[in-house]
C-alpha positions in Angstrom: 0.0 0.3 0.1 1.3 3.3 -0.8 2.0 5.6 2.0 0.0 8.3 1.2 -2.8 5.9 1.1 -2.0 4.2 3.9 -2.1 7.2 6.3 -5.2 8.5 5.5 -6.6 5.3 5.7 -5.2 5.4 9.7 -6.0 8.6 10.1 -6.1 8.6 14.1 -9.7 11.0 14.0 -11.5 9.0 16.7 -8.2 8.5 19.5 -8.8 11.5 21.7 -5.4 11.3 23.7 -2.3 13.3 23.0 -0.7 10.2 25.5 0.0 7.0 26.4 0.2 6.5 30.2 -1.4 3.4 31.8 -4.0 1.1 30.2 -6.1 1.7 33.8 -8.2 5.0 32.4 -8.7 3.7 28.6 -12.0 2.5 27.5 -12.3 -1.5 26.1 -13.0 0.6 22.7 -9.8 3.1 23.0 -7.5 -0.3 23.9 -9.3 -2.3 20.5 -8.6 1.1 18.7 -4.1 0.7 19.4 -4.7 -3.1 19.1 -6.4 -3.0 15.5 -4.2 0.3 14.1 -1.0 -2.2 15.4 -2.5 -4.8 12.6 -2.6 -2.6 10.1 1.0 -1.5 10.8 1.9 -4.9 11.1 0.0 -6.1 7.9 1.2 -2.8 6.0 5.0 -3.3 7.0 5.3 -7.1 6.1 5.3 -8.6 9.3 7.4 -5.4 10.8 9.9 -6.1 8.5 9.6 -2.8 5.9 9.2 0.7 5.7 6.3 3.4 5.9 7.2 6.8 5.9 4.1 8.3 7.4 5.6 9.7 10.4 8.5 11.2 8.2 9.2 14.6 9.9 8.5 13.8 13.2 11.3 13.0 16.2 11.1 10.9 19.0 13.6 10.8 21.9 13.4 7.6 24.4 14.5 8.8 27.8 15.3 5.4 29.8 16.2 5.7 33.2 16.3 1.8 33.6 18.4 -0.3 31.8 16.1 -2.0 29.2 17.1 -4.3 25.4 13.9 -5.0 23.8 11.5 -2.1 25.0 14.0 0.6 24.2 15.1 -0.9 21.0 11.5 -2.1 19.7 10.5 1.7 20.3 13.3 3.1 18.6 12.8 0.4 15.7 9.3 1.2 15.5 9.9 5.0 15.5 12.4 4.4 12.5 10.1 2.2 10.5 7.6 4.7 9.9 10.1 7.3 8.9 10.6 9.1 11.9 13.9 10.5 13.4 15.0 8.8 16.7 17.3 10.5 19.6 18.3 7.9 21.9 18.9 10.0 25.3 21.2 8.9 28.3 21.4 10.1 31.2 24.6 9.4 32.9 26.7 12.3 31.0 23.5 14.6 30.8 22.8 17.8 32.4 20.7 15.7 35.0 24.4 15.4 36.0 25.2 18.7 36.9 21.7 19.3 38.9 19.4 20.2 36.1 15.8 18.6 36.9 14.2 15.7 35.0 11.3 18.5 34.2 13.6 20.8 32.6 15.9 18.6 30.8 12.4 16.8 28.8 11.3 20.9 28.4 14.6 21.3 26.8 14.2 18.7 24.9 10.5 19.3 23.9 11.9 22.9 22.9 14.8 21.1 20.1 11.3 20.2 18.2 11.0 16.8 19.1 7.0 15.1 18.9 7.0 12.6 21.4 9.0 11.6 24.0 9.1 7.5 25.2 10.1 7.6 29.1 11.0 4.9 31.3 11.9 5.4 35.1 12.0 3.6 38.1 9.3 6.0 40.2 5.9 5.2 39.6 4.2 8.7 37.9 6.7 9.6 35.9 5.5 9.5 32.6 1.9 11.0 34.2 3.9 14.2 35.7 5.9 14.8 32.2 2.8 14.9 30.9 1.5 17.5 32.8 4.4 19.7 31.8 4.8 18.8 27.7 2.7 19.7 24.8 3.9 17.1 23.3 3.3 13.5 23.4 4.4 11.5 26.4 4.5 7.2 26.2 4.8 5.5 29.3 7.8 2.5 29.1 7.4 1.2 32.3 7.2 3.2 35.3 8.6 1.3 38.7 5.8 -1.8 39.5 3.0 0.4 38.2 2.3 -0.2 34.5 3.8 -1.4 31.2 1.2 0.1 28.7 3.1 -1.3 25.7 4.0 -4.5 26.9 0.6 -5.2 28.1 -0.8 -4.6 24.9 1.6 -6.5 23.1 1.2 -8.8 24.7 -3.1 -9.1 24.3 -2.0 -8.4 20.8 -0.5 -11.8 20.6 -3.4 -13.6 22.4 -6.0 -11.9 20.2 -4.2 -12.8 17.0 -4.5 -16.4 17.5 -7.6 -16.8 19.4 -9.4 -13.9 18.1 -12.2 -12.3 20.6 -11.0 -12.7 23.8 -14.4 -12.6 25.6 -14.6 -15.9 28.2 -10.2 -17.1 27.3 -9.0 -17.5 30.6 -5.6 -16.3 31.4 -3.1 -17.3 34.3 -0.1 -14.3 35.3 2.0 -16.6 36.8 5.3 -15.3 38.9 6.0 -12.3 40.5 2.8 -10.4 40.9 3.4 -8.2 43.6 6.6 -6.0 41.6 5.1 -6.8 37.9 4.4 -3.2 35.7 3.6 -5.5 33.1 0.9 -7.8 35.2 -0.8 -4.6 35.9 -1.0 -3.9 32.6 -2.3 -7.3 31.4 -4.6 -7.2 33.7 -6.5 -3.9 33.1 -6.7 -4.2 29.4 -8.2 -8.5 29.8 -10.5 -7.4 32.1 -11.6 -4.6 29.4 -12.0 -7.1 27.3 -14.0 -10.2 28.2 -11.2 -12.1 29.6 -10.8 -14.2 33.1 -7.7 -13.4 34.7 -5.7 -15.7 37.1 -3.1 -14.3 39.2 -0.6 -17.2 40.8 2.5 -17.3 42.7 3.7 -17.5 46.3 1.5 -15.6 48.8 4.5 -13.6 49.4 4.2 -12.3 45.7 0.1 -12.3 45.2 -1.8 -10.8 47.6 -5.7 -11.6 48.0 -6.5 -8.1 47.8 -6.1 -9.3 43.9 -9.8 -9.9 44.4 -10.8 -7.1 44.5 -9.5 -6.1 41.1 -12.3 -8.8 39.9 -9.2 -11.7 39.0 -8.5 -15.3 40.6 -5.8 -15.6 43.1 -4.2 -19.2 43.4 -0.6 -20.2 44.9 -0.4 -23.5 43.2 -0.2 -23.8 40.0 -1.3 -27.2 39.2 -4.3 -27.0 40.0 -5.3 -23.7 37.6 -3.3 -25.4 34.3 -6.1 -27.4 32.9 -8.2 -24.5 32.9 -5.8 -22.0 31.3 -6.1 -21.1 27.9 -2.9 -18.8 28.0 0.1 -19.1 30.4 1.7 -15.3 30.8 4.7 -16.3 32.8 6.1 -13.2 34.6 10.1 -12.6 35.6 10.9 -12.9 38.9 11.8 -9.2 39.9 14.8 -9.4 42.5 15.8 -6.0 41.5 12.5 -4.5 42.9 12.5 -6.5 45.8 14.1 -5.6 49.7 13.5 -9.4 50.8 13.7 -12.2 49.2 10.5 -13.5 48.5 10.6 -17.4 48.9 13.5 -19.6 50.3 15.6 -20.4 47.1 15.5 -19.9 43.3 15.2 -24.2 43.1 12.0 -23.9 45.6 10.2 -21.7 43.2 11.5 -23.0 39.8 9.7 -26.1 41.5 6.5 -25.0 42.6 6.1 -22.8 39.5 8.2 -23.2 36.6 6.2 -23.8 33.2 7.7 -27.1 32.9 7.7 -30.4 30.2 5.4 -32.2 32.9 3.0 -29.6 33.2 2.5 -28.4 29.6 1.5 -31.8 29.2 -1.2 -31.7 32.0 -2.5 -28.5 29.7 -5.0 -27.9 27.4 -3.0 -28.9 23.5 -3.5 -25.5 22.8 -2.6 -23.9 25.3 -0.3 -20.7 25.0 2.8 -19.8 26.1 4.1 -16.5 26.8 6.9 -14.4 28.8 7.8 -11.1 28.8 11.3 -10.5 27.8 13.9 -11.7 29.3 13.6 -14.6 30.2 15.2 -17.0 32.7 15.4 -20.6 31.7 15.1 -23.2 34.2 13.1 -20.2 36.5 10.2 -19.0 34.9 10.1 -21.5 32.1 12.4 -24.4 30.6 13.9 -24.5 27.9 11.6 -27.1 26.2 8.7 -25.2 26.9 9.7 -21.3 25.8 10.8 -23.1 22.2 7.6 -25.6 21.7 5.1 -24.9 19.8 2.8 -23.4 21.4 5.0 -20.5 22.3 4.3 -17.2 21.5 7.4 -15.8 23.1 9.1 -14.2 20.0 6.0 -13.3 18.2 5.8 -11.3 21.0 8.8 -9.4 19.9 7.3 -8.9 16.3 4.2 -7.8 17.6 5.8 -5.6 20.6 7.2 -3.4 17.7 3.6 -3.6 16.0 1.9 -2.1 18.9 4.7 0.4 19.3 4.2 1.7 15.5 0.3 1.6 16.4 1.2 3.9 19.5 3.3 6.5 17.8 1.3 6.9 15.1 -2.0 7.4 17.3 0.6 9.9 19.5 1.8 11.5 16.9 0.0 11.1 13.5 -2.5 14.0 12.2 -4.6 14.9 14.3 -7.0 18.0 13.1 -9.7 16.1 14.4 -8.7 16.8 17.6 -8.1 21.1 17.0 -4.9 20.2 17.4 -5.6 20.1 21.3 -4.3 16.8 22.2 -7.5 15.7 24.0 -6.9 14.0 27.6 -4.2 11.7 28.5 
């Protein structure tokens, strides 16, 4: 499809936001719009492999204050696939080390003519704060343990691509629910699209209070496996924990790792997801990570599609909004 024709087809006339800060405050229709737009970009770029210059002349800056491989690379590549220029900002060696505030640094970058800021920070709410001081789009690439909306979207995109309608699908989120921003974004998106969510892990990482959000809580992986259509295996985030939440990694793997034996007791068409980085032998064994039901590499490809969709909706033509940007 020609670039101009494609741009005309996907003009975000009904997208009411300037930013993407979380999935909690989005409606089901808005989440579906994000997913459908991402699917259009995946198809138009032939599986995210080719360029489509609909954002030529746009500049995207990535502000990452935590380590990242997949997310930062994926956003940078997605922006370039759409023809945008990308500035990868490094906090070390910047004016932040001289005492400049985070907000002033971002406003200076905005004054240079950037069109969107992709930010990751260890402090929850940082992208929300930034959005109050910038007129350009702010995209949350993970704020501490709060949310990681594009990871949640790409996980849901991967499930939807295989299963279609999510209504009635049972998804198990297994692992470090307490510290996982991915779990929170998945939870909000899945519930709003009609899926049944089970959070599972040790009691120290999966509180009974999750039931208040309308999800089922379990501490027994073997008990929920036969009921699940999808398992999303989350990494143990030792870097966010002040104390060890279980006696040993070996014990955790014995109780909660997805193994070949557990896979045999699951539905034959069970889908396996695992947002990277995966720790083989801890959350998932090698034979399961590489099995035909695994969507782990599909998630990486779909991350490009989702981030292209998000960048287009936040940076693309906004005539219908009168350039006001809408609410967050």
